[in-house]
C-alpha positions in Angstrom: -1.6 112.2 140.0 0.5 110.6 142.3 1.0 108.5 139.7 2.3 111.7 136.9 4.3 112.8 139.7 6.6 109.7 140.3 7.2 109.1 136.5 8.9 112.6 136.7 10.4 112.3 139.4 12.2 109.1 137.9 13.2 110.8 134.8 14.6 113.7 136.8 16.4 111.1 139.0 17.5 109.4 135.7 18.8 112.4 134.5 20.8 113.3 137.2 22.3 109.6 137.0 23.2 110.1 133.9 27.2 110.8 133.9 29.3 110.8 131.4 32.1 107.9 132.7 35.6 109.3 131.4 38.2 106.5 132.3 40.4 107.0 135.3 44.1 108.7 135.1 46.4 105.6 134.5 44.4 103.4 133.3 45.1 102.5 129.5 42.6 103.2 127.0 40.6 100.3 125.2 42.4 99.8 121.6 43.0 96.8 119.8 46.6 95.5 121.6 45.2 95.9 124.4 42.2 94.0 124.2 44.4 91.6 122.2 47.0 90.9 125.3 44.5 91.3 128.4 41.4 89.9 127.0 41.8 88.6 124.1 44.3 85.2 122.7 47.4 86.4 124.4 47.7 87.6 128.2 50.0 89.4 129.9 51.5 86.9 131.7 52.0 84.6 128.2 53.8 87.1 126.4 55.8 87.3 129.9 56.3 83.9 128.9 57.3 84.0 125.1 59.6 87.0 125.6 62.6 84.6 125.8 62.0 82.9 122.4 60.7 86.4 120.7 64.6 87.4 121.6 65.9 84.3 120.4 63.7 85.1 117.1 64.6 88.4 117.7 69.0 87.3 117.9 68.6 84.8 115.0 67.3 87.5 112.7 70.0 89.8 113.3 72.3 86.8 113.2 71.1 86.2 109.0 71.0 89.7 108.6 74.4 90.0 109.6 75.6 86.3 107.8 74.2 88.1 104.8 75.9 91.4 104.8 79.4 88.9 105.3 78.4 86.7 102.3 78.0 90.4 100.0 80.9 91.6 101.6 82.9 88.6 100.6 81.5 87.9 97.1 82.8 91.5 96.2 86.0 90.7 97.1 85.9 87.8 95.3 85.0 89.7 92.3 87.8 92.4 92.8 90.7 89.8 93.4 89.1 87.5 90.1 89.6 91.7 88.1 92.9 91.5 89.7 94.3 88.2 89.1 93.0 88.6 85.2 95.0 91.6 85.1 97.9 89.7 86.1 97.7 87.5 83.9 97.5 89.8 80.9 100.8 91.8 82.3 102.3 88.4 82.9 101.7 86.7 79.1 102.5 91.0 77.6 106.1 90.4 79.6 106.8 86.7 78.4 106.1 87.8 75.1 108.2 90.6 75.4 111.1 88.4 77.2 110.8 85.9 73.6 110.9 88.4 71.0 113.9 90.2 73.4 115.9 87.0 73.3 115.8 86.0 69.6 119.2 85.9 68.3 118.7 89.3 66.1 117.3 91.3 68.9 120.5 90.4 70.9 122.5 91.0 67.8 120.8 94.3 67.4 121.7 95.3 71.5 125.3 94.0 71.4 126.1 95.8 68.3 125.7 99.4 70.2 128.8 97.6 72.9 130.8 96.7 70.0 130.4 93.1 70.0 130.0 91.4 66.9 128.6 87.4 65.8 131.3 84.8 65.2 131.5 84.0 61.7 134.2 80.9 62.4 131.9 77.9 64.3 133.4 77.5 67.3 136.3 75.3 68.5 136.9 72.4 70.6 139.5 73.0 73.3 141.4 69.7 74.8 142.9 70.4 78.4 145.3 67.7 79.1 146.9 66.9 82.3 150.2 65.2 82.5 150.1 62.8 85.1 153.8 61.8 86.3 
């Protein structure tokens, strides 16, 4: 009976000893990231040593993004200016054609006719000026 009694006592002691273990307050629970940084490949010391490099890579990424935005804005500006150049070229060609048309002899006669000027029928004469030297 002593043996049976000893086994029963041991079972009761084991039941009393089994208590839910709660993580202490303030301790970080074990998840993927904590295991990775504490017990895995990267330790906290290694992570802090890598911070300057990480900041450098982040800075380069921001410079790359800013450069991309500036390039896109420049391309938009180039497109806009090329459209303006084409439009001004068309205006120039139109104005040049109008000037060529308005400077023809018949157009000039039409415009001067309203002022009372007429085309001369006689050919031009050469005027000679003589200077009298003594």
